[in-house]
C-alpha positions in Angstrom: -35.6 -71.0 -32.1 -34.4 -74.1 -30.2 -32.9 -74.2 -26.7 -29.1 -74.0 -26.6 -27.9 -77.5 -25.7 -31.3 -78.1 -24.2 -30.6 -75.6 -21.4 -33.7 -74.5 -19.5 -34.9 -71.1 -20.8 -36.6 -68.5 -18.6 -38.6 -65.5 -20.0 -39.3 -62.6 -17.7 -41.4 -59.6 -18.7 -43.9 -57.3 -17.1 -47.5 -58.0 -17.7 -49.0 -56.3 -20.8 -52.5 -55.8 -22.0 -53.4 -57.9 -25.0 -49.8 -57.9 -26.1 -48.4 -58.2 -29.7 -47.2 -61.4 -31.2 -43.6 -61.0 -30.1 -44.7 -61.2 -26.4 -46.3 -64.6 -27.1 -43.3 -65.8 -29.0 -41.2 -65.2 -25.9 -43.7 -67.1 -23.8 -43.8 -70.0 -26.3 -40.0 -70.2 -26.6 -39.5 -70.2 -22.8 -39.6 -73.3 -20.6 -41.1 -71.0 -17.9 -42.4 -67.5 -18.2 -42.4 -65.2 -15.2 -44.6 -62.2 -14.9 -42.4 -59.4 -13.4 -44.9 -57.2 -11.6 -43.3 -56.2 -8.3 -41.5 -53.3 -10.1 -42.8 -49.7 -10.4 -45.6 -49.0 -12.8 -44.8 -46.7 -15.7 -47.4 -44.5 -17.4 -48.0 -44.5 -21.2 -46.6 -48.0 -21.7 -47.9 -51.4 -22.8 -48.9 -52.3 -19.2 -52.5 -51.0 -19.7 -52.8 -50.4 -23.4 -52.3 -51.7 -26.9 -53.1 -50.8 -30.5 -55.7 -52.2 -32.9 -56.3 -51.5 -36.6 -59.3 -49.4 -37.7 -60.5 -48.1 -41.1 -59.1 -44.7 -40.1 -55.7 -45.9 -38.7 -54.3 -47.2 -35.5 -56.3 -46.9 -32.3 -55.2 -47.3 -28.7 -57.3 -49.5 -26.4 -56.4 -48.2 -22.9 -57.5 -49.5 -19.5 -57.9 -46.4 -17.3 -56.2 -46.9 -14.0 -55.9 -45.1 -10.7 -52.4 -43.7 -11.0 -52.0 -39.9 -10.8 -49.1 -37.6 -10.2 -45.8 -39.3 -9.6 -47.5 -42.7 -9.3 -44.9 -44.7 -7.4 -47.1 -47.8 -7.2 -46.0 -51.3 -8.2 -47.6 -52.8 -11.3 -49.3 -55.5 -9.2 -51.0 -52.8 -7.1 -52.5 -50.8 -9.9 -56.3 -50.9 -10.1 -58.8 -49.9 -12.7 -60.5 -46.5 -12.4 -63.4 -47.1 -14.8 -65.5 -50.2 -14.2 -67.0 -49.9 -17.8 -63.6 -50.1 -19.6 -64.3 -53.7 -20.6 -67.6 -52.9 -22.3 -66.0 -50.0 -24.2 -63.1 -52.2 -25.4 -65.3 -55.0 -26.5 -67.5 -52.6 -28.5 -64.4 -51.2 -30.2 -63.2 -54.7 -31.1 -66.6 -55.6 -32.5 -66.8 -52.4 -34.5 -63.4 -52.8 -36.1 -63.0 -56.6 -36.4 -66.4 -58.1 -37.0 -65.6 -58.3 -40.7 -62.4 -60.2 -40.1 -62.4 -63.7 -41.5 -62.1 -65.4 -38.2 -63.8 -63.0 -35.8 -66.9 -65.2 -35.5 -64.8 -68.2 -34.5 -63.5 -66.4 -31.4 -66.3 -64.0 -30.7 -67.9 -66.0 -27.9 -64.5 -66.5 -26.1 -63.5 -62.9 -26.1 -67.0 -61.5 -25.5 -67.3 -63.6 -22.4 -63.7 -62.7 -21.3 -64.5 -59.0 -21.6 -68.0 -58.7 -20.4 -67.6 -61.2 -17.5 -64.4 -59.7 -16.3 -64.5 -59.4 -12.5 -60.9 -58.4 -11.8 -60.1 -54.9 -10.6 -56.3 -55.2 -10.6 -54.6 -54.5 -13.9 -52.1 -57.4 -13.7 -54.8 -59.9 -13.0 -56.8 -58.6 -16.0 -53.7 -58.9 -18.2 -53.1 -62.4 -16.9 -56.5 -63.6 -17.8 -56.1 -62.3 -21.4 -52.6 -63.8 -21.6 -53.8 -67.3 -20.5 -56.8 -67.2 -22.9 -54.6 -66.2 -25.9 -52.0 -68.8 -25.0 -54.8 -71.4 -25.0 -55.9 -70.3 -28.5 -52.4 -70.4 -29.8 -51.6 -73.8 -28.2 -48.9 -72.4 -25.9 -48.2 -74.8 -23.0 -45.5 -72.8 -21.2 -45.8 -72.7 -17.4 -46.6 -69.1 -16.3 -45.7 -67.9 -12.8 -45.5 -64.6 -10.8 -42.3 -63.0 -9.4 -44.1 -63.0 -6.0 -43.8 -66.8 -5.9 -40.0 -66.4 -5.5 -37.4 -64.7 -3.3 -36.7 -61.2 -4.5 -33.4 -59.6 -3.6 -32.1 -56.0 -4.0 -30.4 -54.8 -7.2 -32.1 -54.7 -10.7 -29.7 -57.2 -12.3 -28.9 -59.3 -9.3 -32.6 -59.8 -8.7 -32.9 -61.3 -12.2 -29.9 -63.6 -11.9 -31.2 -64.7 -8.5 -34.6 -65.6 -10.1 -32.8 -67.5 -12.8 -30.9 -69.5 -10.2 -34.2 -70.2 -8.2 -35.8 -71.5 -11.4 -32.8 -73.6 -12.4 -32.2 -71.9 -15.7 -29.0 -71.0 -17.6 -30.7 -69.1 -20.4 -32.5 -65.8 -19.7 -34.7 -64.7 -22.6 -35.8 -61.0 -22.9 -36.7 -58.4 -25.4 -34.0 -56.3 -27.3 -34.7 -53.1 -25.3 -33.2 -54.9 -22.2 -29.8 -54.3 -23.8 -29.9 -50.8 -22.3 -29.9 -51.9 -18.7 -28.7 -55.5 -18.3 -25.3 -56.0 -16.8 -24.1 -58.8 -19.2 -20.8 -59.3 -17.3 -22.7 -60.1 -14.1 -24.9 -62.6 -15.9 -21.8 -64.3 -17.4 -20.2 -64.4 -14.0 -23.3 -66.1 -12.6 -23.2 -68.7 -15.4 -26.3 -67.4 -17.2 -26.6 -66.7 -20.9 -28.7 -63.7 -22.0 -30.7 -64.3 -25.1 -32.3 -61.3 -26.8 -35.5 -62.0 -28.8 -35.1 -61.0 -32.5 -38.3 -59.3 -33.6 -37.2 -58.8 -37.2 -38.4 -60.7 -40.2 -42.0 -61.3 -39.2 -44.1 -62.2 -42.3 -47.1 -60.1 -43.2 -50.6 -61.6 -43.0 -54.1 -60.8 -44.4 -54.6 -57.7 -42.2 -57.6 -55.5 -42.5 -57.2 -51.8 -43.3 -53.8 -51.3 -45.1 -51.1 -50.3 -44.8 -49.8 -53.3 -42.9 -48.5 -52.7 -39.3 -46.8 -55.4 -37.2 -46.9 -53.5 -33.9 -50.5 -54.2 -32.9 -52.2 -56.5 -30.4 -52.1 -60.2 -31.3 -55.9 -60.0 -31.4 -55.5 -58.5 -34.9 -53.5 -61.6 -36.0 -56.0 -64.0 -34.3 -59.0 -62.4 -35.9 -57.3 -62.2 -39.3 -55.7 -65.7 -39.6 -57.5 -67.8 -37.0 -56.0 -71.3 -36.6 -53.2 -70.3 -39.0 -52.1 -67.4 -36.7 -49.0 -69.3 -35.5 -47.7 -69.6 -39.1 -47.1 -65.8 -38.9 -45.1 -66.0 -35.7 -41.5 -67.0 -35.2 -41.5 -69.7 -32.4 -43.8 -72.3 -33.9 
């Protein structure tokens, strides 16, 4: 995808744990990517978990967090409840991906990232993983936090205001945003909404058939190594 008339494109998404390839395509396509973490945390979402492939099927890797009952905390305020989560997740990745073609190439990077993890806040953990994976994929997009900008009231007006602050006329987001975005407001503000198209991804040499696209990008990296970007849409 190329920028429309070279307009500046802004991607805004909540932080996710070891996200799938589509998340990184949005980062790569954007001129700037903003982590949207002042909003309320939602349980059982991609914020603190993702899927990997195993010989017996899909498995969730979930970072346990302190968020019980109604849980009206913001994403940025969510903290980890089990200090050993990182050791458990790394053991799961080793057990299920050590036979992948390129696991040994990235083993030291991810082993250090997991076992030396000293962050307690979920978003900061996610951020470290996102930066590391961007570096592996060669993504150079500037990544910032919503807290660096003025935030006003109103779900949609808050987004258009962020677009204006960052000098963008193109707002890139995932297809599920169609359910809540006020497209007329964006048009009136001179901002074009661009929805990421997640269809048509090619299959790659994935362990443990049948093939599944909706897994952490770790699966693609361990399977295809330096060729991982050939199986994404933004390169």
